[in-house]
C-alpha positions as YAML, in Angstrom:
chain: A
units: angstrom
residues:
- id: 1
  name: UNK
  ca: [25.06, 20.15, -2.89]
- id: 2
  name: UNK
  ca: [22.86, 20.64, 0.12]
- id: 3
  name: UNK
  ca: [19.46, 22.23, -0.47]
- id: 4
  name: UNK
  ca: [19.31, 23.67, 3.04]
- id: 5
  name: UNK
  ca: [19.65, 27.40, 3.69]
- id: 6
  name: UNK
  ca: [23.07, 28.95, 4.32]
- id: 7
  name: UNK
  ca: [21.97, 30.37, 7.63]
- id: 8
  name: UNK
  ca: [22.39, 28.50, 10.90]
- id: 9
  name: UNK
  ca: [21.30, 24.90, 10.72]
- id: 10
  name: UNK
  ca: [17.95, 24.64, 12.49]
- id: 11
  name: UNK
  ca: [18.74, 21.04, 13.54]
- id: 12
  name: UNK
  ca: [22.06, 21.99, 15.13]
- id: 13
  name: UNK
  ca: [22.17, 20.89, 18.78]
- id: 14
  name: UNK
  ca: [19.10, 18.65, 18.50]
- id: 15
  name: UNK
  ca: [21.02, 15.39, 18.16]
- id: 16
  name: UNK
  ca: [20.04, 12.70, 20.65]
- id: 17
  name: UNK
  ca: [22.04, 9.71, 21.95]
- id: 18
  name: UNK
  ca: [21.65, 6.45, 20.10]
- id: 19
  name: UNK
  ca: [19.95, 4.85, 23.12]
- id: 20
  name: UNK
  ca: [17.38, 7.65, 23.10]
- id: 21
  name: UNK
  ca: [16.58, 6.84, 19.46]
- id: 22
  name: UNK
  ca: [16.08, 3.19, 20.36]
- id: 23
  name: UNK
  ca: [13.72, 4.14, 23.24]
- id: 24
  name: UNK
  ca: [11.76, 6.39, 20.87]
- id: 25
  name: UNK
  ca: [11.59, 3.59, 18.28]
- id: 26
  name: UNK
  ca: [10.39, 1.14, 20.91]
- id: 27
  name: UNK
  ca: [7.68, 3.53, 22.06]
- id: 28
  name: UNK
  ca: [6.49, 4.13, 18.50]
- id: 29
  name: UNK
  ca: [6.36, 0.42, 17.80]
- id: 30
  name: UNK
  ca: [4.35, -0.13, 20.98]
- id: 31
  name: UNK
  ca: [1.93, 2.61, 19.89]
- id: 32
  name: UNK
  ca: [1.57, 0.92, 16.50]
- id: 33
  name: UNK
  ca: [0.88, -2.48, 18.05]
- id: 34
  name: UNK
  ca: [-1.61, -0.96, 20.49]
- id: 35
  name: UNK
  ca: [-3.38, 0.87, 17.64]
- id: 36
  name: UNK
  ca: [-3.66, -2.31, 15.58]
- id: 37
  name: UNK
  ca: [-4.89, -4.18, 18.66]
- id: 38
  name: UNK
  ca: [-7.63, -1.63, 19.28]
- id: 39
  name: UNK
  ca: [-8.76, -1.81, 15.66]
- id: 40
  name: UNK
  ca: [-8.79, -5.61, 15.79]
- id: 41
  name: UNK
  ca: [-10.87, -5.50, 18.97]
- id: 42
  name: UNK
  ca: [-13.39, -3.14, 17.37]
- id: 43
  name: UNK
  ca: [-13.62, -5.32, 14.26]
- id: 44
  name: UNK
  ca: [-14.00, -8.42, 16.42]
- id: 45
  name: UNK
  ca: [-17.22, -6.97, 17.82]
- id: 46
  name: UNK
  ca: [-18.47, -5.68, 14.44]
- id: 47
  name: UNK
  ca: [-18.66, -7.06, 11.85]
- id: 48
  name: UNK
  ca: [-16.77, -9.91, 13.55]
- id: 49
  name: UNK
  ca: [-14.38, -12.42, 11.95]
- id: 50
  name: UNK
  ca: [-17.24, -14.24, 10.22]
- id: 51
  name: UNK
  ca: [-18.55, -10.98, 8.79]
- id: 52
  name: UNK
  ca: [-15.08, -10.11, 7.45]
- id: 53
  name: UNK
  ca: [-14.81, -13.55, 5.82]
- id: 54
  name: UNK
  ca: [-18.22, -13.08, 4.23]
- id: 55
  name: UNK
  ca: [-17.13, -9.68, 2.93]
- id: 56
  name: UNK
  ca: [-13.94, -10.80, 1.26]
- id: 57
  name: UNK
  ca: [-15.64, -13.91, -0.10]
- id: 58
  name: UNK
  ca: [-18.24, -11.88, -2.02]
- id: 59
  name: UNK
  ca: [-16.23, -11.74, -5.30]
- id: 60
  name: UNK
  ca: [-15.76, -15.48, -5.60]
- id: 61
  name: UNK
  ca: [-19.18, -16.44, -4.20]
- id: 62
  name: UNK
  ca: [-20.74, -14.33, -6.96]
- id: 63
  name: UNK
  ca: [-19.38, -16.84, -9.48]
- id: 64
  name: UNK
  ca: [-20.24, -20.02, -7.55]
- id: 65
  name: UNK
  ca: [-23.58, -21.86, -7.42]
- id: 66
  name: UNK
  ca: [-25.85, -20.62, -4.59]
- id: 67
  name: UNK
  ca: [-25.68, -23.94, -2.75]
- id: 68
  name: UNK
  ca: [-21.86, -24.22, -2.91]
- id: 69
  name: UNK
  ca: [-19.64, -22.71, -0.20]
- id: 70
  name: UNK
  ca: [-15.92, -22.34, 0.34]
- id: 71
  name: UNK
  ca: [-14.43, -25.27, 2.21]
- id: 72
  name: UNK
  ca: [-11.93, -25.54, 5.08]
- id: 73
  name: UNK
  ca: [-9.56, -28.44, 4.51]
- id: 74
  name: UNK
  ca: [-7.21, -28.01, 7.47]
- id: 75
  name: UNK
  ca: [-8.18, -29.00, 11.00]
- id: 76
  name: UNK
  ca: [-7.39, -25.55, 12.44]
- id: 77
  name: UNK
  ca: [-8.35, -23.57, 9.35]
- id: 78
  name: UNK
  ca: [-11.76, -22.47, 10.70]
- id: 79
  name: UNK
  ca: [-9.92, -20.74, 13.57]
- id: 80
  name: UNK
  ca: [-6.70, -19.44, 12.06]
- id: 81
  name: UNK
  ca: [-8.06, -18.08, 8.76]
- id: 82
  name: UNK
  ca: [-10.64, -15.72, 10.37]
- id: 83
  name: UNK
  ca: [-7.91, -14.63, 12.82]
- id: 84
  name: UNK
  ca: [-5.57, -13.91, 9.90]
- id: 85
  name: UNK
  ca: [-8.27, -11.89, 8.15]
- id: 86
  name: UNK
  ca: [-9.02, -10.01, 11.38]
- id: 87
  name: UNK
  ca: [-5.34, -9.08, 11.72]
- id: 88
  name: UNK
  ca: [-5.19, -7.91, 8.13]
- id: 89
  name: UNK
  ca: [-8.35, -5.82, 8.53]
- id: 90
  name: UNK
  ca: [-7.04, -4.34, 11.78]
- id: 91
  name: UNK
  ca: [-3.82, -3.31, 10.09]
- id: 92
  name: UNK
  ca: [-5.68, -1.69, 7.23]
- id: 93
  name: UNK
  ca: [-7.99, 0.21, 9.59]
- id: 94
  name: UNK
  ca: [-5.03, 1.36, 11.66]
- id: 95
  name: UNK
  ca: [-2.93, 2.37, 8.62]
- id: 96
  name: UNK
  ca: [-3.27, 6.16, 9.20]
- id: 97
  name: UNK
  ca: [-2.24, 5.66, 12.83]
- id: 98
  name: UNK
  ca: [0.73, 3.51, 11.76]
- id: 99
  name: UNK
  ca: [1.84, 6.09, 9.21]
- id: 100
  name: UNK
  ca: [1.48, 8.85, 11.80]
- id: 101
  name: UNK
  ca: [3.78, 7.01, 14.21]
- id: 102
  name: UNK
  ca: [6.35, 6.58, 11.48]
- id: 103
  name: UNK
  ca: [6.06, 10.29, 10.73]
- id: 104
  name: UNK
  ca: [6.38, 11.21, 14.42]
- id: 105
  name: UNK
  ca: [9.57, 9.13, 14.67]
- id: 106
  name: UNK
  ca: [11.36, 10.71, 11.70]
- id: 107
  name: UNK
  ca: [9.96, 14.25, 11.99]
- id: 108
  name: UNK
  ca: [12.46, 15.53, 14.59]
- id: 109
  name: UNK
  ca: [15.29, 14.85, 12.13]
- id: 110
  name: UNK
  ca: [13.68, 16.81, 9.25]
- id: 111
  name: UNK
  ca: [14.01, 20.44, 8.33]
- id: 112
  name: UNK
  ca: [10.91, 22.61, 8.34]
- id: 113
  name: UNK
  ca: [10.57, 22.57, 4.57]
- id: 114
  name: UNK
  ca: [10.99, 18.79, 4.58]
- id: 115
  name: UNK
  ca: [8.21, 18.40, 7.13]
- id: 116
  name: UNK
  ca: [5.90, 20.41, 4.89]
- id: 117
  name: UNK
  ca: [6.05, 17.78, 2.15]
- id: 118
  name: UNK
  ca: [6.73, 14.61, 4.17]
- id: 119
  name: UNK
  ca: [3.35, 14.56, 5.96]
- id: 120
  name: UNK
  ca: [1.31, 15.11, 2.78]
- id: 121
  name: UNK
  ca: [3.28, 12.32, 1.14]
- id: 122
  name: UNK
  ca: [2.42, 9.95, 4.00]
- id: 123
  name: UNK
  ca: [-1.27, 10.86, 3.75]
- id: 124
  name: UNK
  ca: [-1.24, 10.56, -0.04]
- id: 125
  name: UNK
  ca: [0.56, 7.20, 0.19]
- id: 126
  name: UNK
  ca: [-2.06, 5.87, 2.63]
- id: 127
  name: UNK
  ca: [-4.88, 6.98, 0.37]
- id: 128
  name: UNK
  ca: [-3.25, 5.30, -2.63]
- id: 129
  name: UNK
  ca: [-2.87, 2.07, -0.64]
- id: 130
  name: UNK
  ca: [-6.59, 2.15, 0.23]
- id: 131
  name: UNK
  ca: [-7.49, 2.86, -3.37]
- id: 132
  name: UNK
  ca: [-5.35, -0.07, -4.56]
- id: 133
  name: UNK
  ca: [-6.94, -2.50, -2.11]
- id: 134
  name: UNK
  ca: [-10.43, -1.28, -2.91]
- id: 135
  name: UNK
  ca: [-9.65, -1.70, -6.62]
- id: 136
  name: UNK
  ca: [-8.75, -5.34, -5.95]
- id: 137
  name: UNK
  ca: [-11.82, -6.04, -3.83]
- id: 138
  name: UNK
  ca: [-14.47, -4.42, -5.98]
- id: 139
  name: UNK
  ca: [-13.09, -4.88, -9.50]
- id: 140
  name: UNK
  ca: [-10.11, -7.17, -9.96]
- id: 141
  name: UNK
  ca: [-11.37, -10.16, -7.96]
- id: 142
  name: UNK
  ca: [-14.80, -10.12, -9.61]
- id: 143
  name: UNK
  ca: [-13.35, -10.05, -13.11]
- id: 144
  name: UNK
  ca: [-10.57, -12.51, -12.29]
- id: 145
  name: UNK
  ca: [-12.85, -15.17, -10.77]
- id: 146
  name: UNK
  ca: [-15.39, -14.70, -13.52]
- id: 147
  name: UNK
  ca: [-12.63, -15.38, -16.02]
- id: 148
  name: UNK
  ca: [-11.29, -18.39, -14.11]
- id: 149
  name: UNK
  ca: [-14.67, -19.94, -13.33]
- id: 150
  name: UNK
  ca: [-15.51, -19.66, -17.02]
- id: 151
  name: UNK
  ca: [-12.97, -22.43, -17.67]
- id: 152
  name: UNK
  ca: [-14.49, -24.84, -15.14]
- id: 153
  name: UNK
  ca: [-15.95, -27.89, -16.93]
- id: 154
  name: UNK
  ca: [-19.59, -28.77, -16.34]
- id: 155
  name: UNK
  ca: [-18.53, -32.06, -14.75]
- id: 156
  name: UNK
  ca: [-16.37, -30.29, -12.14]
- id: 157
  name: UNK
  ca: [-17.76, -28.66, -9.00]
- id: 158
  name: UNK
  ca: [-15.33, -25.83, -8.07]
- id: 159
  name: UNK
  ca: [-15.15, -25.61, -4.23]
- id: 160
  name: UNK
  ca: [-12.05, -23.51, -3.36]
- id: 161
  name: UNK
  ca: [-10.36, -23.83, 0.00]
- id: 162
  name: UNK
  ca: [-10.79, -20.74, 2.19]
- id: 163
  name: UNK
  ca: [-7.15, -20.83, 3.31]
- id: 164
  name: UNK
  ca: [-5.77, -20.76, -0.21]
- id: 165
  name: UNK
  ca: [-8.34, -18.12, -1.21]
- id: 166
  name: UNK
  ca: [-7.40, -15.80, 1.65]
- id: 167
  name: UNK
  ca: [-3.70, -16.29, 0.90]
- id: 168
  name: UNK
  ca: [-4.30, -15.41, -2.74]
- id: 169
  name: UNK
  ca: [-6.28, -12.23, -2.08]
- id: 170
  name: UNK
  ca: [-3.86, -11.08, 0.64]
- id: 171
  name: UNK
  ca: [-1.01, -11.28, -1.85]
- id: 172
  name: UNK
  ca: [-3.09, -9.26, -4.33]
- id: 173
  name: UNK
  ca: [-3.89, -6.66, -1.66]
- id: 174
  name: UNK
  ca: [-0.20, -6.29, -0.92]
- id: 175
  name: UNK
  ca: [0.79, -6.22, -4.60]
- id: 176
  name: UNK
  ca: [-1.72, -3.55, -5.53]
- id: 177
  name: UNK
  ca: [-1.17, -1.53, -2.37]
- id: 178
  name: UNK
  ca: [2.53, -1.32, -3.13]
- id: 179
  name: UNK
  ca: [2.06, -0.83, -6.90]
- id: 180
  name: UNK
  ca: [-0.17, 2.17, -6.29]
- id: 181
  name: UNK
  ca: [2.76, 3.89, -4.57]
- id: 182
  name: UNK
  ca: [4.37, 4.50, -7.98]
- id: 183
  name: UNK
  ca: [3.61, 8.26, -7.97]
- id: 184
  name: UNK
  ca: [5.26, 8.63, -4.54]
- id: 185
  name: UNK
  ca: [8.39, 6.88, -5.70]
- id: 186
  name: UNK
  ca: [8.56, 8.94, -8.90]
- id: 187
  name: UNK
  ca: [8.13, 12.22, -7.10]
- id: 188
  name: UNK
  ca: [10.78, 11.33, -4.51]
- id: 189
  name: UNK
  ca: [13.25, 10.35, -7.22]
- id: 190
  name: UNK
  ca: [12.78, 13.74, -8.88]
- id: 191
  name: UNK
  ca: [12.80, 15.60, -5.57]
- id: 192
  name: UNK
  ca: [16.21, 14.22, -4.55]
- id: 193
  name: UNK
  ca: [17.70, 14.82, -7.96]
- id: 194
  name: UNK
  ca: [18.19, 11.18, -8.93]
- id: 195
  name: UNK
  ca: [16.26, 11.65, -12.18]
- id: 196
  name: UNK
  ca: [14.52, 14.48, -14.03]
- id: 197
  name: UNK
  ca: [10.99, 14.56, -15.45]
- id: 198
  name: UNK
  ca: [12.51, 14.53, -18.95]
- id: 199
  name: UNK
  ca: [14.44, 11.36, -18.14]
- id: 200
  name: UNK
  ca: [11.29, 9.76, -16.74]
- id: 201
  name: UNK
  ca: [9.50, 10.54, -20.00]
- id: 202
  name: UNK
  ca: [12.31, 8.92, -21.95]
- id: 203
  name: UNK
  ca: [12.04, 5.84, -19.68]
- id: 204
  name: UNK
  ca: [8.27, 5.58, -20.27]
- id: 205
  name: UNK
  ca: [8.51, 2.73, -22.79]
- id: 206
  name: UNK
  ca: [10.83, 0.72, -20.53]
- id: 207
  name: UNK
  ca: [8.53, 1.24, -17.55]
- id: 208
  name: UNK
  ca: [5.59, -0.20, -19.50]
- id: 209
  name: UNK
  ca: [7.62, -3.39, -20.07]
- id: 210
  name: UNK
  ca: [8.70, -3.46, -16.41]
- id: 211
  name: UNK
  ca: [5.08, -2.94, -15.25]
- id: 212
  name: UNK
  ca: [3.85, -5.92, -17.31]
- id: 213
  name: UNK
  ca: [6.73, -8.09, -16.07]
- id: 214
  name: UNK
  ca: [5.91, -7.21, -12.44]
- id: 215
  name: UNK
  ca: [2.21, -7.87, -13.08]
- id: 216
  name: UNK
  ca: [3.03, -11.27, -14.61]
- id: 217
  name: UNK
  ca: [5.15, -12.24, -11.59]
- id: 218
  name: UNK
  ca: [2.99, -11.09, -8.67]
- id: 219
  name: UNK
  ca: [-0.51, -11.80, -9.96]
- id: 220
  name: UNK
  ca: [-2.22, -15.16, -10.72]
- id: 221
  name: UNK
  ca: [-1.68, -16.56, -14.21]
- id: 222
  name: UNK
  ca: [-4.69, -14.90, -15.82]
- id: 223
  name: UNK
  ca: [-4.84, -12.02, -18.24]
- id: 224
  name: UNK
  ca: [-7.43, -10.03, -16.32]
- id: 225
  name: UNK
  ca: [-5.45, -9.54, -13.11]
- id: 226
  name: UNK
  ca: [-2.20, -8.88, -15.00]
- id: 227
  name: UNK
  ca: [-3.78, -6.14, -17.07]
- id: 228
  name: UNK
  ca: [-5.57, -4.76, -13.99]
- id: 229
  name: UNK
  ca: [-2.20, -4.25, -12.31]
- id: 230
  name: UNK
  ca: [-0.02, -3.23, -15.23]
- id: 231
  name: UNK
  ca: [-2.34, -0.59, -16.72]
- id: 232
  name: UNK
  ca: [-2.91, 1.33, -13.44]
- id: 233
  name: UNK
  ca: [0.86, 1.23, -12.82]
- id: 234
  name: UNK
  ca: [1.47, 2.91, -16.17]
- id: 235
  name: UNK
  ca: [-1.20, 5.54, -15.51]
- id: 236
  name: UNK
  ca: [0.18, 6.22, -12.03]
- id: 237
  name: UNK
  ca: [3.65, 6.57, -13.54]
- id: 238
  name: UNK
  ca: [2.32, 9.35, -15.75]
- id: 239
  name: UNK
  ca: [0.64, 10.92, -12.71]
- id: 240
  name: UNK
  ca: [3.97, 10.80, -10.91]
- id: 241
  name: UNK
  ca: [5.73, 12.60, -13.80]
- id: 242
  name: UNK
  ca: [3.11, 15.36, -13.82]
- id: 243
  name: UNK
  ca: [3.18, 15.74, -10.04]
- id: 244
  name: UNK
  ca: [6.98, 15.61, -9.78]
- id: 245
  name: UNK
  ca: [7.44, 19.04, -11.34]
- id: 246
  name: UNK
  ca: [5.15, 20.69, -8.83]
- id: 247
  name: UNK
  ca: [6.45, 18.62, -5.95]
- id: 248
  name: UNK
  ca: [10.08, 19.45, -6.64]
- id: 249
  name: UNK
  ca: [9.31, 23.16, -6.55]
- id: 250
  name: UNK
  ca: [6.93, 23.05, -3.56]
- id: 251
  name: UNK
  ca: [9.35, 21.06, -1.41]
- id: 252
  name: UNK
  ca: [12.46, 23.07, -2.24]
- id: 253
  name: UNK
  ca: [14.38, 24.58, 0.66]
- id: 254
  name: UNK
  ca: [13.79, 28.32, 1.16]
- id: 255
  name: UNK
  ca: [16.51, 30.60, -0.15]
- id: 256
  name: UNK
  ca: [18.77, 32.27, 2.33]
- id: 257
  name: UNK
  ca: [17.87, 35.87, 3.22]
- id: 258
  name: UNK
  ca: [20.13, 38.14, 1.10]
- id: 259
  name: UNK
  ca: [20.36, 40.58, 4.02]
- id: 260
  name: UNK
  ca: [22.05, 37.88, 6.01]
...
């Protein structure tokens, strides 16, 4: 059953040709690329690629001897790894702009009451992604490398490769950024009637198992990082259940005017 009002469809007559949609999509993608490029240019001036590498290397350097540095094994690693980090940082800095362009592309096809909750969801999702990445940078990596370095024998000098290190932390950024979207997914499932808050409560025990399985698959093989991902996912699941009741009511389509 449609949740739109019985009165005249406000989107009637606003359909555009398929080619027009492709042109609009192209323009939005160009805006996204331009926004990321501007952010990369700004970051290239300050703090610069070297400064970004120093920033993300803080967690592992804190557990290495002062005279030991990360190494670059590959011939082109000193060039491509800072460039890769610069691109990642540019994307993160431009994330609100990217989400806005996605919003601007889909907004014309949404009803007024749908626009009222779509934009807050995009903003909330962006904030959750930033929180997840910050959680990795300032907590997970420090605890994880402290745990791992604790197993290094005295006769072994641990000198990690910068390329493998960046690849590892980028995968963690992505995993936590996506995992922290659990409340958004839960609220949308309830909003579109696929599940109810009561059903989500009944699924709570299964979700805990699923969360730990996901954490075991996407994180390194250490207990610290697995717990650091699984536990927040479970807490965010509960947050999604609480918020889904309010969200389902707040985003409901307005009732048709009885006089009409």
